[in-house]
N, C-alpha and C positions, 0 to 999 in steps of 0.2 A: 488234732493236737491232743496229747494227753501225757501226763507224767512231767513233774517239775522237780528239778534238783538244783542245788547251788554248786557252782564251780568257782571257788574263791569267793568273790563278791558278785559274780555274774549269775543271774538266774538263767538256767538252761532248761528249755522246754522241749519236749519230744514232739517233733513235727513229722507228719506222715503225708507223703505225696508221691506222685509218679513222674518219671522222666521217660521220654520216648526217644530212642536212638535212631540215627540215620540209617542204620543197617543192623541186622541181627548179629549178636556176639557169637564168636566161636567158643569152643570148650575152654581153650587156653585163656581167652579174655574173661570169660565168666568166672573161672577159678581165680584169676588175678584180682578181679574186683572184690570177690568174697574174701580173699586172703588179706587184701590191703584195707578194705573198708567193710567190716561186718554189718554196718547199718545200711549198706546198699545190697539189694537182693536182685540178682540177675541170673537167669537160667540160660544155658547154651541154646543157641538158635532162636532167641527171643530178642525183641526190641524194647520191651517194657522193663524199666528198672523201678522196683518198689523201694522207696526211701523211708527210713524211720530214723531221723537224725536229731540229736540234741543240739540246740543252738540258742543263742540269745533272742533270735527272731526268725520268723518264717523266711524272710528275705535272705538272712545269713545262711540258713540251712539250704535253701535252693542254690544260691551262688556257690557255696562250698561243694555241694554235691556235683554240680555241673563241672567245676574245675577239677575235682578229683577224677571224674570219668574221663575228661579230656586229657589228663596226665597219663591215662592208660590207653590213649588212642581210640577212645569211644566218644562219639559226639552226639550229645542230646540236641534234638531239633524241635522238641515240643515239651511243654510241661503239661501234665494231666490236670488241667484246670477244671474240666467238666462244667464249663460255664454255659454251654449252649443247651437251651431247654425249649420244649414245645409248649403250646398253650395247655395241653393236657398235663404236662409235667408241672407247670406253674400251679394249675388247679390242685393237683395232688399235694404239692408242697405246702399249700396254704389252706387246704380244706374247703375249696370252692370248686364249682363245676367248670369244666372246660368251656362251656357255652358262656358263662358269666365272664370269664377271662377273655374270651374272644370278643365279647361286646365292649369290654374295656379297651381292647387293642384297636378297635375300629372307631372308638369314640361315641358309641351309642349309649353307653352307661359310664358312670364315674365322672371324674373331673376333667378328663382329657389328658393329653400329654404322655400317654403310654409309650414306652420306648419302641423305636422302630425295629423290625426284624433285622437280623444280621444277614439274611439272604432274601431280600424282597423279591416279589414276583414268582415265587415258587409255590407249589401246592402245599407242601409241608414247610411251614416257616419256623425258624429257630430264633430265639431271643436270648440276650445276655442275661443270665440269672442275676449277675451283679447289678446291672442297670435296672432290671425289674424290681429287685429288692429295694433299691434306693427309691424308686417310684412308689412302691407299696408303702414304704415308711413315711415318705413325705406327702404324698397325695392322698393316700387312703388311711393313714394312721395305724397301719399294721405294726404290731410290736415285734418285728423281726430284728434280729441282731444286725448291726451295720456290717455289710459284707467286707471281707478282707480281699482286696483285689490283687494281692501279691502274686498269686499263681497266674492270674489272667495277664498281668503286666509282664511277668517273667516269660510267659509263653510268647507274647507279642515281641518282646525284645529278642528272643531266640530267632524268631522268624525274620526280624529286621536284620540281625547279624548275618543270617544265611542268605538273604535276598539282596541286601544292600549292594554287593558287588555288581549286580545286574542293572543298577540305576545310575544314570548319568548325573542328575542334579541332587545328589545326596545332601549337599550343604543347604540347599534351598529347602528341601523336605525336613531337614533336622531343625529348622526354625519352628516347626510345629510342636516340638517337644516341651517347651515350657507349659506347665500344667494349666488346663482350663479349670476354673473353680467348679467343684462338684455342687450341683444344686441340692 
């Protein structure tokens, strides 16, 4: 995010993020995107769309970019949230060793309650940076900015939209949507 301007009385902030399409765009589609929406950058034969959009919020920027692409028959299936991190990534981001972060993750050091991996049982485990940041702030007193989970949630919602037709008990599963309080 950078760059702020007023549009009438609404504060418009420049939001940068990526969307990933279900298939590579052909030349015609890439030209159509660029012509219609100069803030969407798509190269022919690529799936990644770089977005630099002014909007009142990150959520507004994400939703409008998705709808603009869909209007051109291009379908985003993911938002580049870049939320999955390794223990080494976490250590690098906070200036601590991978080993110390590993000890936190298995409860040998620190207060316990480290977020679980998103892929348990694997040799290389990944963790949600959003969840880890909340834990570091609350449990360890780190002065990290509160994470903005908009891109993570938007990514999950795109996955739900794409996969929901394969699920029989959608109504029952949708009862999980009311938000659980963030600790």
